[in-house]
C-alpha positions, 0 to 999 in steps of 0.5 A: 302624501302628495306623491301618493296622490299623484301616483293613485292618479296615474294609476286610476288613469291607466285603468280608465284607458284599460276600461275603454279598451275592454268594451265589448259587444253584448248579445243584445248589440249594446256595448258595455264595459267589463267591471274594472274596479280597484279595490285596495285592502281594508286599511291600506295607506302608504307609509313612505314611498315604496312602503305600504300598510294594510289589512288582510288582502282579499282576492278582490284586492289583488288587481290593485296590489298588482299596481304597486309592483310589489317586491315583498310582503311582511306578514304578522300573523300566525295563521298560514297564508292561504294557497290562493294568496300563495299563487298570487305571490308566486305568479308575481315573484312577490317574496313573503316574510311571515313574522307570526304575532298573536292577535291578542291584547298581550304585549307585542314580542319585541324580538319578532319586531326587531326581526321584521324591522331587519327586513323593513329597512333593507331597501332591496326588498321594496316596493313592500307591504306590511299587513296583519288581520285588520291593519290596526295593532300588530301592523301599527306596532311595526309602523310605530317602531319603524318611525322611532328609527326615523326619530319620529317624536313619540306624540306622532307615532301614537297619533299615526297608530290611533288613526288606523286603530280607532276606538280599538287602539290599545294602551299595551301597544303604545306602552310597547312602542314607547319602551322599544329600544331600536339601538341594535337595529341602528348599530346594524346600519352604522356600516351600511352606505345607501346609493340613491338611484331609481324612484326619482332621488329617493330610491335606495340600494344597500350597497355592500362594503366590498362593492366598488363605487363608480358612478357619476357623483352628479347622478347619484348621492351616497349617504352614511348612516353615521 
């Protein structure tokens, strides 16, 4: 969270500098600032460095999203992505992964969550944003299952889910997260080695088995997920 606050502080300072450069001369000769306010999407938050969650972004949020330098978006609704949003993604080379989940109180489909998790654990897709309609239930379930892969205790998984869902927290969602077995996801990671570089010492790039390691051991740390 401290890292997130520091990043947002840097972003706000940069935006302030831009605002100062955008002072324009009015017709009445009075200098005034253009409206230049960062508006994050509803329910926006950082999950991990380079991994974010939110409700459905509006066009008024696009300028804020630009500051995240997103490479990918995981969209968890069945509705088609709006054309205006597609144009924004195309103009910023952001890849869209859509995994349609109905926004009902029915049980979340485990197979769809597993497919989304395979995208989420591949750090080549980072920085990445997860969103559904309001950033509560579908997004909350995906993040909750991701936390289970991180070996979070169930009470912490539920606390995070409830913090975003609020009074609309669903028992079915929490039962799903409790029962979700990510063993098959873990098995797909056993042969993967992560090479740490960039993002300070925390950015990870998936390294193919056939790729040779030539980095300085004092600069990059290699970790097996066994």
